[in-house]
N, C-alpha and C positions, 0 to 999 in steps of 0.2 A: 259479558259486556264490560265488567270491571277489569278483567285481564286485558281486553282490547284497549280500554282507556289508558292504562298505564303503559301498555306497549306502544301506543300512538304517542304518548308524551315522551317516551324514551327516544323514539325514532325522530320526533320533530322538536327536540328540546331547544334547538336554535331558534325556531319560530316562536316558541312560547317564552323564551328567555326575555324578550323585550317586554312582554306583559308583566312578567315577574319583576323585572327591574323597575318599571314605571310604578307599579303598585308598592314596591318596596320604598322607592324614593318618596312617593306621596306620603306614606305613613311615617317614614323615618324623619322627614322634615317637619311634618305636622306635630307628631308627638314630642320630638326633640325640642322644638321651639315653644310649643304650648306648655310642656312640662316645666321649662325654664320660667315661663311667666307665672305658672301656678306656684312654683317654689319661691319665687321672689315675692309674690303677693302674700302667701302664707307667712313667710318670714317677717315681712314688714308689718302685717296686722298683728302678729304675735308680739313683736317688739313694742308696738304702740299699746297693745292691751296690757302687757306686763308693767309698763311704766305709768299706766293710767294717765296718759297724755291729756293735758287740759283741752277743753273744747274751744275756749277763747282765751286770748291774751290781751289784757287791757293795759295800754301804756299811759302813764300819768306823769305829771311834773314832779310830784312828791307823794309820799305815803300819807294817809290820813286814816286813823283807826276808826273814827266815827263814821266816815263814809264807807269804809269796808264793812262795818256792821250793817249799814243800810243795804249793801249789796247782798249780804247773807240772808237778809229778810225777803228778798225778791222771790216770787213764786217759783220761777224756773231754775233758780240757782241752788246747787247742792253744797258747794264748798268753794272757798276762796283762799288763796295762799300768795304770799309776797315772793318777789324775786327781783334782784338787781343784776344788770348786765353792763359790762364795760369792756373796752378793748385795750390790750397791752401790746405795744409794738416795739420790736428791736430790729437791728439790721439783719438778724438771722431768721427771725420768725415773727408771726402774728398770733396772738393768743386771745381768744374770747373768754373772759372771766365771768362766772356766774356764781350767785349765792344759792345755797340749797335751803329748803325749808323742811320742817319736820313733819309736814303732811305727806300724803302719798301721791299728790298730784305732780305729774311730770318729773317723777323721781328718776334719776339716772341709775342704770344698772352697774353695780360694782363688779368689775371683771377680776381684779386681783387686789390684794391688800386689805386694809381695814374698812369697816363700814363707815358711812358718812356720819361724822360727829362734829361737835364744836371745837375740836382740837385745833391748835394753830398749825395746820398743815395744808397740803394741797392734794387734790385728786385730779390727775391728768387724763386727758383723752387717751384711750388705749393705743390708737394708731399713732398719735403724736409721740407717745411714750416709747413705742417700739422703733419708730423711724429715727428718733434721735438717740436711741440706745441708752435711755436712762435706767436707773435701778431703784427699787423700793428702798426707802430710807435715805436716799441721796438728797442733797440740798439743792433747792431750786430758787434762783434769785429773781425777785420782781422789785424793781426800783430800789436796789441795794438792801432789800429786806429778804431774809432767808426763810424759806418754807420747806419743811420736810415733805418729801413725796410719800404720802401715806397709802396711796392706791391708784387704781386706774378705773375709768368708767366709760360707758357708752350711753348715749341718749338719742332717742329716735328723731328729735328735731335736727340733729346733726348727722343724719344718716348719709347725706351728701353735703359735705361741708367744704366750703371754700372761704378764703379770707375776705373776698369781696366779689362782686359781680364781674370784676375785671380778671378774675382767675377762673378760667373756664372749666378746669378739672381740679379735683382735690389733690393737693400736694401736702401730705401729712408731715413732711419734714419742715415745711415753711408755715403751716397754719394748723391750728388745733383749738381746743377749748379746755377749760379746767374749772373745777368747783372749789370754792372757798367758803368758810363760815362768814356770816354777815359781819361779824366783828373784824375779821381779817380784811374783808373787802373794803370796809369803811376807812381803813388806815391808808389805803392806796390813793394816789392823786390821779383819779380817772374822771371821765365825764360819763357818769352812769345813766342808764335808762332804767326807770323804775316801772316794774310791771306787776300786774295782778293776774294770777292764773285762776281762771274761772271754770269750774266743772258744773255743767248744766244737766238738767233732766232730758230724757229722750224727747225728740220732736219739739224742742224749744224753738221759738221764733227768733232767729238771730237779728233781723232788722229791729224788731220791737225791743229786744234786749239791749241793742246798741243805743236806742233812744233813751231807755231807762238809765243806762249807765252815764250817758251824756248829761242827762238832767241832774243826776246825783253829783257828778264831779265838776260840772260847769266849766269854768275857765281852766281847771287842772286837767281836763280830758284831752288826750292827744289822739289816740286811734285805737280801734279794736280789730284784731286779726284772728284768723283761725290758723293754728299751727300747721295743719295739713295743707293749707293753701299758700302759705308764705315762707315755708322753710324747705329744707332739703327733701322732706317727705313728698312735697308736690312733684319734684323732679323724679323721685323714686317711683311713685305710683303712675306718673305719666309714662315712664319707661315700661312699666308692667303692661299698661294699655297698648303701647306701641308694639310690644313683642307679641301680644295676643292677636292684634290685627295682622301682623306679618304672618303669623302661623296660619290664619284662615285665608289670607291673600294667596300665599304660595301653595297651600294645600288645595285650594279651589282650582288653581291653574293646573297643578299636576294631576288632579282628579280628572279634569276635562281631557288632558292629554292621555291619561291612562285609558279612559273609555275609547278614545279615538284609536289608540294602539290596539286595544282588545278587538275592536270592530274590524280593523284591517287584518289582524292576525287570523281571526276566525273566518273571515271571508276568504282569505287565501287557503286556509286549512280545509274548509268545507269544499272549496273548488277542487282541491286535490283529492278529496274523499268522495267526490260526487258518485263515482262508480260503486263505492262501498255502501253508500246510503241506499242506492237503488237495490243492491243485492240484499241488504238487511231487510228492506221492506218486502222484497220478493220472497224472502224466506219466512215471512210471517211475523216479524217483529213489529209491534204496534207503533203507531206514530208517537205515542207518549214515551215509550221506551227509547226510541231513537232520539227524541228531543232531550230527554234527561241525560242520555249518553253525551251529547254534545254540550249541554249546559254544564256538565261536570268538569269539562276542561277549564272553563272560565272560573268555576268555583275553586278547584284545586289549586291552580296556578296563582290566582289572585289572593286566595286565603293564605297560602303559604308565604307569598311575598309581602302582603300587608301585615301579617302577624309577625314576621321577622322584623319588619320596619318598626312596628309598634313596640317590639321588645327591645330593639337596639337603640332607638331614638333617645329615650330617657337615659340610657346607660352610657352612650357614647357622645351624642351630639350635645345634650344638655350640659354635661360637665365641661365640655370644650368651650361652649358659649359662655358658661358661667365664669370660666377662667378669664375670658377676654372682656366680659362686661361687668361681672360681679365685683372685681377689685376696685371699682369706682365707688362702691358703697360700703359703709361701715355698719356691720351688723354683728351681734354676738356669735351667731353660727347660722349657716343656711340649713333650713329645715328640709327633711325628706317628706315628700308628699306623694300621694297616690290618687289617680283619677281614672274613672271608668270611661271617659270620653274617647280615649284612644281605641278601646275595644269596640265602642259603638261605631267609630269611624271605620274600623276593620269590617264590621258587619255591613255598613252602608256601601263601602267600596266593593265588597264581594257581591252584594245583591245587585248593584248597578252594573257590574261587569257581566253578571249572569243574564240580566235583562238585555244588555247590549248584544249578547251572543244570539239572541232570538232574531235579530235583523237579518243575518245571512242564512240562518237555519230554517226558520219558519216557512219562507216561500218555497223552499226546496222539498221539505218532507211532506208537504201537502199535495205534491204531484204524483202521478203514476210512475212506477219503476221504469217503464219503457221510455217515458219522456225524460226522466232524470238522467238516463244513460246517454242521451244525445249530447254530443260534444258542443262546447261553447262556440267552436269554430263553424258549426253548422248554422248559427244564427245569421240572419240577414240584416245588414245595417243600411240605413238611408245615407245618402250623401250629406255631408255637413254643409253648412251655408257658405263657407268660404269657397267650396268647389264650384259654386255658381257665379263667382266673381271673376273678372278678367285678371285680377292679381294672382290667382291660383296658378295659372300656366307659367308665370314668371318665377315661381318659387322653386328652389332645388328639391330634388326628390326626397332627400333626408328630412327637410323641413315639412314637406307635404305629409310624409309618412307620420311624423311626430305630431303635427297639428291634428291630423285625422284621428289618431289614436286618443289624443287628449280630449277632443270634442265628443268622441263616442264613449269615453269613460270618465265622465266629469267627477264622479265621486272619488275615484282613485286619484285623479289629478289634484282635487281639493286636499286630499290627505297629504300628498307630497308637498304641496304649497304650505299647508299648515305646519308640517314638521319644520320646514326651513323658517317659517314665520316665528314659531315658538322658540326655536333656538336663538334667533336674532333678538327676540324680545328679551329673553333672560340675559343674554350677553350685554345688551344695552343697559339693562337694569343694574347688572353687576358692576360694569365699568363706569356707568353714569353716576352711581351714588357716590363713588369716590371723587369723580370730577365735580359733582354738585357741592360737596362739602368744601373742596378746595376753592371752588369758584365763590362760594358764600363767604369763606374766610378772607379771600382776597378782596371781595367787595367791602367787607367790614373794615379791614385794616388798611386798605389803600384808598377807598373812596369815601367811606363814612368817617372813620377815625383818621384825621389828618395830623393829630398831635403826635409828639414823640415821647412825651412823659405826662402821666396823669398823677397829680398830687392829691391825696385824700386826707382830709382833716379829721381830728378826733371829734369834732362837733360842727354843726352848721354855723357858718360865719355870718354875722350881721354886717351892715354897711360899713360901720367903723372898722371892724376887724378886716374886712376885705380891702379897704383903702390902705391900712397899715401893712397888710401882707404883700400887696402888689405894687408898693411904692417904688421898688427897685427894678421892676421889669416893665416892658412895654407891650409886647405881643402876648396875649393870653385870652382865655375864654372861661367864664365861670359856668359850672354845671351843677344843677340840683335835680335830684330824683326823688319822687314822693309816691307812696302807695295811695291810690284813689279808688273810688267806686264809680263804675259807669252804669247808669240806669238806662235800661232798654226794655220796653214792654213790661213794666212793673217788676223786672228782675234786675238784680245787682250782679255786676261782673267786676271782679278785682282786676285792676290794671295799674300800670306804672306811668306816671307823668314825668317826662323829661323836659326840663326847663333850662334854657341856655341864655347867656347874655350875648352882646354883640361879639362877633369874632368868626374865625374860619376854621377852627380846630375840630368842630363837629359839623359835618355836612350831611344833611338829610336829603336823600334822593328825591327829585321831582318837587322839592319844596324849599323856598327861601324863607327861613324863619323870620328874618328881619322885615319881610314884606307883610307879615301877619298883622291884621288890624282888629281892634275891638275884641271880640271873643273868638277869633278864628284859630283853628288848630289843625294839625295834621294827624292822621290816624294810620297806624301800621296796617298793611294789607291783610295779614293773618287774622288780626283782631277784627278788622272790618268784615271779613268773610264769616267769622264766627258769629258776629252780632247782626249780620246782614245789613250793614250800613253802607251807604253810597255817598260819593261826593255831593256837597251842598245839603246834606241832611243835618238836622239839629238833634243832638243828643244831650243828655244831662249827666253831670258829674257831681258826686257828693264829696265835699271837703269839710271834715270836722262838723258833720251834721248840717252843713249848709249845702243847698243844691243850686247849681249854676248851669244855665244853658250854654253850650258851645257849638259853634258852626264848623262842620267838617269842610275845610277848604279843598283838601285833596287826600287821596289814599296813597300812602307811601309804600313803595315796593322795597322793603328793607328786611334784611336778615336779622339784625340785632342793632340796637335794643328794640323791643316791642312795646306798644302802648300809644299814648298820646304825646304829641310834641308841641311845646309852648315856647314862645319867646318870653324874655323877661318882661317886656311891656305888656303882653297879653296876660301873663300871670298876675302882675300887679294890678291890671285893670279889673281882675276878678276879686280885688280886695285881699290878695294873698301876699304875705311878706316873702320876698326873695331871699332865701338863706341857703346858699349853695354849700354842698359838702366837698366839692372837688374843684380843682383848677387844672385846665388843659393848657399845656405849654408846647410851642412849636419846636423847642430844643430842650435837651436834657440838661439838668443841673443849673437851670436859670435861677431857680428860687433857692436862696440859702436855707440852711437848716434852722428850724424854729420849733418851740415846744408844741405848737398846735398841730404839727404834721403827724399824721398817723402812718401813712405809707406812701411810697413812690412806686409807680408802676411803669415800667419800660414797655412801650408798645411792641417792640420786637420780641421781648420775652413773652408777652401775652400771645403773640402770633404763634410762637414756637410751642407754647403750651396747648394752644387750641388745635394745632396740627396733630397732637397726640390723640385727638378724637378718632383719627383714622385707624389707629391701632385696634380699637375696639370693634371696628366693622370689617377688618380684613378677613376675619374668619367667615363672616356671612358672604362677603364678596367671593371668596374662594369657593364656598359652598355653591353659590349661584353659578359660577363658571363651570364647575364640575357637573352640576345638574343640567346646564345648557348643553354641554358636550354629550352627556348621556341621552338627553332628549333629542338633540339633532341627529346623532348617529342612529338611535333606536327607531325613531319615527321614519326617518328617510330610508333606513334599511328596510323597515317593514313595508313601506309604500313601494319601493322599487323591487322588493322580492315578490310582492303581489303582482306588479307589472310583469315580472319575469315569469311567474307561474301561469299567467293568463296569455302570455305571448311567446312561450318557448316554441310553439308550433310555427309561429311566424318567423322566429329566428332560424329554425331548422329549414323552413321553406326557402328563405333567402339564401342560405348556404347552398342548398341543392340547386338553386337557380343560377349559381355562379358568382354570388357576392363573396368577396374576400372576407377573411376574418376581421381585418381592420375596418372594412365598411360596415359589417354587422355591429361591431363594438362601437363605432362612431354613432350609429343610430341610437343605441342605448344611452351613450354619453350625452347626445343632444337633448334627449327627453329629460334626463336627470338634471342637466344644466338649466334647461328652460324652466322647469318647475322650481328649482332652487332660486333662480333669478327672480321669478315672480314673488316667491316667498320672501326673498331679501327686500324687494321693493316695498311690499306690504308691511314687512317687519320694521322698517324705519319709522313710519308714523305711529305704528302700534307700540313699538318699544318706547317712543317718546312719551306717549300717554301713560304707559305703565310706569315709566320712571317718575313722572309727575305724581302719580298716586303713591308710589313707594316713598318718594322724598317727603310728601305730606305726612306719611305715617311715622317717619323717623324724626320729624320736627317736633318741637315742644312749644309751649306757650311762651317760653323765654327765648327760644332760638328757633327761627324758621330758616330752613335751608332752601336755596333757590335752585330749581332743576336746571341742570346744565350737562352737556356732554361735548367733549372735544372732538375735533376731526381725527386725531390720532386714535382715540378710543373707538370711534366708528370704523376706522380702517382696520384696527385689530379685530373687532367683532366680525367684520366682513370676512377677513382672512380666515378666522377660526371656522366660520360657517362654511365657506367654500373648501376648507381643508377637510371638514367632516364629509362634504359631498364627494370629494376625491377618494376618501377611504371607502365610502359606500360603493362608489363606482368600481373601485379595484376589486371588491368582493363580488360584485355582479359580473365583472369580466371573467373571474374564475368560474362562476356558475355557467356562463354562456359557453365558455371554452369546453366545458365538460358535458354539453348536451349530446345525448345519444340520438343522432338524427333518425335512424331507422325506427327506434321506439317512439320518438316524438311524432313521426308521421304515420304510425300505425293507426288505422281507424278504430273507433270505439267499439264497433260491432264485433 
């Protein structure tokens, strides 16, 4: 039986190749994508652990030694350290300057050069250092003061570092960070932010700690943040979660398709070996032995394909994806990881394929040998319901023949439909994700952002400074963005408040900010869905330990920015001072240069930088298209080969009765086309639903992409699908032309 197993595999290798390919693709994609997520997760956690990242960062107006001692005495606090942050801006680059402390909290990792000391020098961000081609010992100028470059560092808070929220992707040549001693920092004319890095005990209560710190610092208290929620680490670990979800999403889909392919292949194979099964039983082979023999086909082919996919996925797919995605993040080195989940998936896929093999085998081996030997053609079929209608007589013979066959073999027809549906679904997802990102970016930069230049200042401006700044311009709009806490069902959710003055440079979809009254606000759709908030609901926000109720006037369908939207009047109605950090201008270079300006952002440049996001997903898009092609050709070929194996007697009979070769081939083509057309029609809504799920997974809390697919992409997906159908039909035509009519019509007896 073992020799027969391998002999049958060798003779029917084309039939089992589809099962091998599908099981290979399933594990190749899963292990490749999941291994990438595990590699990123392990690298990020190791980076955080080595730097002993602070659990909380307290921003205060100024340092106070006595109050710091009070913090150290709190029950849940282990250690406190000082840090100051400022921004240095030139025409060529933007640099975030930080002071280091001699504690181990949030300590940067030195990559090259000297260790951090109080020497009068500077330690540059490693990526910034390389991008601008600096050298150790070289002089670095800040405000006409020379600093020797003593070394380079990496810090986990800057694992995904951009100069501002207006820069969608890291650009290490234009933005970076650096560390100075406290003494060197104080000599610079910056607008510093004073911070206390707080390391707490495990399971500490953050809201209670926030209350204690607010009581200690009183009017000097500004805000308390968790680095993993407010820095690049949040984006990094969000990306890890997205990649894990994608791994399970696509592997689940391909697992389902693998099982369907296996069932179709084994059904066709068992049909071909019907006579051999009867002979084996007649010769005394037990039912168990015959069953194990046919189960071994599913086990061998699936185990080999899945194992090869599990082996190659982490070695080929993961590095390729890491090259496309990993260069956005700044880490010391990507760690190598090992996980046993891939091997577990191999066992699961193999076991499920063996179980699915039972469906066509079990009903047959339970019968007597004489009954098994009866040909399928000897079975009697009832008339289908269409034949009892008046419409039937008006249909052409080819369509009657096709509809009768489909209705009598519904399972086989469903398989053909499902193959076309799955192919169309993956093609829509692949082409649609690119369309969705383009559509979202167009929505942001054409509909929401109507300004041409965004001027950001070194510090928030009070009313007097705003008046002096805007005295030479007429059309403009002030913008303030603040981190707030949203309270829902006794839970706190970090969110961003966007507050604007009168103007038209920032347009929020479905909401006129100037019509907001009292405490009315708009809430972004993604955040509303996350918090399960509806229009006309009342939620509570926390601002510097004060809690205010706000009324959700509408849910805003916006890609970016996310959070709550206030008008200046509503914000001031909540007893908050309007101190914007940015000015939105309808034309470039309206505002003359002044010392308070930190940066100028051209909207067109922002748009071009944002489009680079597409580069990171082109690899996944290509992967999906290739998978869709493999899926479409494999499943449709399997389905129509099953149709051919069950109907080659009918093809031979039609030929003997005088039907021409062209007429016989047209009957096969009609059925193939009809099943593909139905699958295409069902694939359109299914693909759209899958695209929505896919887009939701690649979106983040900061950037929500809007699902969209263009007519051109739908046309291309449809052409690819029907191209696959034509390839399958061309192969079927070869098989039909090679039918030995005498052998096909020979009775089984």
